[in-house]
C-alpha positions in Angstrom: -65.8 -92.8 -20.6 -62.3 -91.5 -20.0 -60.1 -93.1 -17.3 -58.0 -89.9 -17.1 -58.8 -87.9 -13.9 -60.3 -84.5 -14.6 -60.5 -81.6 -12.2 -62.2 -79.1 -14.4 -65.9 -78.9 -15.3 -66.9 -78.4 -18.9 -67.0 -74.8 -20.1 -69.6 -73.4 -22.4 -68.5 -73.1 -26.0 -67.7 -69.5 -27.1 -70.0 -68.1 -29.8 -68.7 -67.8 -33.4 -68.3 -64.0 -33.2 -66.0 -64.2 -30.2 -64.0 -67.1 -31.8 -63.6 -65.0 -35.0 -62.5 -62.0 -33.0 -59.9 -64.1 -31.1 -58.7 -65.6 -34.4 -58.2 -62.1 -35.9 -56.3 -60.7 -32.9 -54.2 -63.9 -32.6 -53.1 -64.0 -36.2 -52.3 -60.3 -36.5 -50.4 -60.2 -33.2 -48.5 -63.4 -33.9 -47.1 -62.1 -37.1 -46.3 -58.6 -35.9 -44.7 -59.6 -32.6 -42.7 -62.5 -34.0 -41.3 -60.4 -36.7 -40.3 -57.7 -34.2 -38.9 -60.2 -31.9 -36.8 -61.8 -34.6 -35.6 -58.5 -36.2 -32.6 -57.9 -33.9 -31.3 -61.4 -34.4 -31.7 -61.0 -38.2 -29.7 -57.8 -38.1 -26.9 -59.4 -36.1 -26.6 -62.5 -38.1 -27.9 -63.3 -41.6 -30.7 -66.0 -41.6 -29.6 -69.4 -43.0 -31.0 -69.9 -46.5 -34.0 -72.2 -46.8 -33.4 -75.6 -48.5 -35.9 -76.7 -51.1 -37.7 -79.9 -52.0 -40.0 -80.2 -55.0 -43.0 -82.2 -54.1 -46.5 -82.5 -55.6 -45.9 -79.8 -58.2 -44.9 -77.3 -55.4 -41.5 -76.0 -54.3 -41.4 -76.7 -50.6 -38.9 -75.0 -48.3 -37.4 -76.0 -44.9 -34.7 -75.0 -42.5 -32.2 -77.5 -41.2 -30.0 -77.6 -38.1 -27.3 -80.2 -37.6 -25.8 -81.3 -34.3 -22.0 -81.1 -33.7 -21.5 -84.8 -33.7 -23.0 -87.9 -35.3 -26.9 -87.7 -35.2 -28.9 -89.7 -32.8 -32.1 -89.1 -34.6 -34.3 -86.6 -36.6 -36.9 -84.3 -35.2 -39.5 -82.7 -37.5 -40.6 -79.5 -35.7 -43.7 -77.8 -37.2 -44.8 -74.2 -36.8 -48.1 -72.8 -35.8 -50.5 -71.2 -38.3 -49.2 -67.8 -39.3 -45.6 -68.7 -38.6 -42.7 -69.9 -40.7 -40.2 -72.7 -39.9 -37.5 -70.1 -39.1 -39.8 -68.2 -36.7 -40.7 -71.5 -35.0 -37.1 -72.4 -34.5 -36.5 -69.0 -32.7 -39.7 -69.5 -30.6 -38.9 -73.0 -29.4 -35.0 -72.7 -29.1 -34.9 -76.2 -30.4 -31.5 -75.9 -32.0 -29.7 -75.8 -28.7 -31.8 -78.7 -27.3 -31.1 -80.7 -30.4 -27.4 -80.1 -30.1 -27.5 -81.4 -26.5 -29.4 -84.5 -27.5 -27.6 -85.1 -30.9 -30.7 -84.5 -33.1 -30.9 -83.2 -36.6 -33.9 -80.9 -36.4 -35.8 -79.7 -39.5 -38.3 -76.8 -39.5 -40.5 -77.2 -42.7 -42.6 -74.3 -44.0 -46.3 -74.9 -44.5 -48.2 -73.7 -47.6 -50.0 -70.4 -46.7 -48.2 -70.6 -43.3 -50.3 -73.6 -42.3 -50.7 -77.4 -42.7 -53.1 -79.9 -44.3 -53.8 -81.5 -40.9 -57.1 -83.0 -41.9 -59.5 -80.5 -40.2 -60.4 -78.7 -43.4 -59.6 -75.4 -41.8 -56.6 -74.3 -43.8 -55.8 -73.4 -47.4 -53.6 -76.5 -47.9 -56.4 -78.7 -46.6 -59.0 -77.1 -48.8 -56.8 -77.2 -51.9 -55.6 -80.8 -51.6 -52.0 -80.2 -50.6 -50.4 -83.5 -49.6 -48.5 -82.5 -46.4 -48.3 -86.1 -45.2 -46.6 -87.0 -48.4 -44.3 -84.0 -48.4 -43.1 -84.5 -44.8 -42.5 -88.2 -45.5 -40.5 -87.3 -48.6 -38.5 -84.8 -46.5 -37.8 -87.5 -43.9 -36.7 -89.9 -46.6 -34.2 -87.3 -47.9 -32.8 -86.3 -44.6 -32.5 -89.9 -43.2 -30.5 -90.8 -46.3 -28.3 -87.7 -46.4 -27.4 -87.7 -42.7 -27.5 -91.5 -41.9 -30.3 -91.2 -39.3 -30.4 -94.4 -37.2 -33.4 -96.6 -37.9 -36.4 -96.1 -35.7 -35.2 -92.6 -34.6 -37.6 -90.2 -36.4 -39.9 -88.0 -34.4 -42.3 -85.1 -34.8 -43.4 -82.2 -32.7 -45.2 -78.9 -33.3 -47.3 -76.1 -31.9 -51.0 -75.5 -32.6 -51.6 -76.3 -36.3 -48.1 -77.9 -36.3 -49.3 -80.1 -33.4 -52.4 -81.1 -35.2 -50.1 -82.1 -38.1 -47.9 -84.2 -35.8 -51.0 -86.1 -34.7 -52.0 -86.7 -38.3 -48.5 -88.0 -39.1 -48.6 -90.5 -36.3 -52.1 -91.6 -37.5 -51.0 -92.2 -41.1 -47.2 -92.8 -41.0 -46.7 -94.8 -37.8 -44.2 -96.8 -39.8 -42.0 -93.8 -40.1 -42.5 -91.8 -36.8 -41.6 -93.6 -33.6 -42.9 -90.8 -31.3 -44.6 -87.5 -31.4 -45.0 -84.5 -29.1 -48.0 -82.2 -30.2 -48.2 -79.0 -28.1 -51.4 -77.0 -27.8 -53.2 -79.3 -30.3 -55.5 -82.3 -30.5 -57.1 -83.9 -33.6 -60.0 -83.0 -35.8 -63.1 -85.0 -34.8 -63.4 -86.4 -38.3 -59.8 -87.2 -38.9 -59.3 -91.0 -39.4 -56.6 -92.4 -37.2 -55.6 -96.0 -37.9 -51.8 -96.3 -37.2 -50.1 -99.3 -38.5 -48.3 -99.8 -35.2 -48.1 -98.3 -31.7 -46.6 -94.7 -31.5 -45.4 -93.1 -28.3 -47.2 -89.8 -27.7 -46.5 -86.9 -25.4 -49.0 -84.1 -25.6 -49.5 -80.9 -23.6 -52.4 -78.4 -23.4 -53.4 -75.5 -21.2 -56.8 -75.5 -19.5 -57.5 -71.9 -20.4 -56.3 -72.1 -24.0 -58.5 -69.5 -25.9 -57.5 -70.8 -29.4 -57.7 -74.6 -29.1 -60.4 -75.3 -26.5 -59.4 -77.7 -23.8 -62.8 -79.4 -23.8 -62.9 -79.7 -27.6 -65.8 -78.7 -29.9 -65.8 -75.8 -32.3 -62.7 -73.7 -32.8 -61.7 -71.0 -35.2 -58.0 -70.7 -36.2 -56.2 -68.7 -38.8 -57.7 -70.7 -41.7 -61.3 -71.0 -40.5 -63.6 -73.0 -38.3 -63.2 -76.7 -37.4 -64.4 -79.1 -34.7 -61.8 -80.9 -32.6 -61.4 -83.6 -29.9 -61.0 -82.5 -26.3 -57.5 -82.8 -24.8 -58.6 -85.8 -22.7 -60.4 -87.4 -25.7 -57.3 -87.4 -27.8 -55.3 -88.9 -24.9 -57.9 -91.6 -24.7 -57.8 -92.2 -28.4 -54.1 -92.8 -28.3 -54.5 -95.1 -25.2 -56.9 -97.2 -27.1 -54.8 -97.3 -30.3 -51.7 -98.2 -28.4 -53.3 -100.8 -26.1 -52.2 -99.1 -22.9 -52.6 -100.2 -19.4 -55.8 -98.8 -17.8 -54.2 -97.1 -14.8 -52.0 -94.1 -15.2 -49.0 -92.9 -13.2 -49.9 -89.4 -12.0 -47.2 -87.0 -10.8 -47.3 -83.2 -10.2 -44.7 -81.1 -12.1 -42.8 -78.8 -9.7 -44.3 -75.3 -10.0 -42.3 -72.2 -11.0 -44.4 -69.5 -9.2 -45.9 -68.1 -12.4 -49.6 -68.8 -11.5 -49.8 -72.0 -13.5 -49.4 -75.6 -12.4 -48.8 -78.8 -14.3 -49.5 -82.5 -13.9 -48.0 -85.5 -15.7 -50.3 -88.4 -16.5 -48.6 -91.3 -18.1 -49.7 -94.7 -19.4 -47.5 -97.7 -20.3 -48.5 -99.2 -23.6 -47.9 -102.0 -26.1 -44.5 -102.5 -27.7 -42.7 -100.4 -25.1 -44.6 -97.3 -26.1 -46.0 -94.7 -23.7 -48.8 -92.0 -23.8 -48.1 -89.0 -21.6 -50.4 -86.0 -21.0 -48.9 -82.8 -19.5 -52.0 -80.9 -18.3 -51.2 -77.2 -17.6 -53.8 -75.8 -15.2 -54.1 -72.1 -15.9 -52.0 -72.3 -19.0 -52.8 -70.8 -22.4 -52.0 -71.4 -26.1 -48.2 -71.3 -25.8 -45.1 -73.4 -26.1 -44.2 -74.1 -22.4 -40.8 -72.6 -21.5 -40.7 -70.3 -24.5 -40.1 -66.6 -24.2 -43.3 -64.6 -23.6 -43.3 -62.8 -27.0 -47.1 -62.8 -27.2 -49.4 -60.9 -24.8 -51.2 -63.1 -22.3 -54.5 -61.4 -23.1 -54.3 -62.8 -26.7 -53.3 -66.4 -26.1 -53.5 -67.0 -22.3 -50.7 -67.4 -19.8 -47.4 -69.1 -20.5 -46.0 -71.6 -18.1 -42.5 -72.0 -16.9 -43.2 -75.3 -15.1 -41.4 -77.2 -17.8 -39.7 -76.6 -21.1 -41.6 -78.3 -23.9 -38.4 -78.5 -26.1 -36.3 -80.2 -23.5 -39.2 -82.5 -22.3 -40.0 -83.6 -25.8 -36.3 -84.3 -26.6 -36.0 -86.4 -23.4 -39.2 -88.3 -24.5 -37.8 -89.0 -27.9 -34.5 -90.2 -26.3 -36.5 -92.9 -24.5 -38.9 -93.9 -27.3 -37.1 -94.8 -30.4 -37.6 -98.2 -31.9 
């Protein structure tokens, strides 16, 4: 039984037709609106060219942003299904945050606009793409090229990118010191046996229509899957990291947008920490990002905190 306090009762699981309808509306709207939102910037300034890395017989691409001074670490920031790395960079405004904290930040592109995050719900998953291997090879390249300090590699991402961040921590805890998955949990059949404790900050909205807060069946861009509830993945990381049983619970100051947030944190082994930012009334969004998607498609955005800044501060405190 979870030790994390819960103030919501379990909702009924939407039927498959409604989930499929949400999936279709979400994907179409995401691509159309993001392209429209990014068009003015693209006209004003040419987009930086994608860098390339050949891995597993595939030519993989990524976008890289360097801080103005010596790097303090590397953040791998992964897009949601249906997006690209460049679109995710614009959505999360992580370049500016990375500059303030001294991070090199890389935005890799997933095959078919998604990731092999272990749920079996994407083209890369179903075709055997080794995204864990690709991202590890990318980290190896960048840490060597830019002299990233040891123990200062982190991962974050939204939705499918957040599921991928969780998988990276499960399989490459030797490489990633901390992760910050947003709007994502973990597939219920995904093995998670990290070689060492990993600090985890995760956030999810209670009315997320894409990734159900209480877990169970979901339908994303690639197809159906079954996932852990938000509290269940927090409990999984608590167990894996040998955390203290009692959390520190603190409200996050509200912003008057109709949502509210609560920070639940656990002290864990080897100086690690597990933090859950629960957003009551929040939807499937990147907290603090511009509202470029209609709330009736993905639920309300919250301005109670900025996921980019909060994740960077978390990474500052949880290197090895």
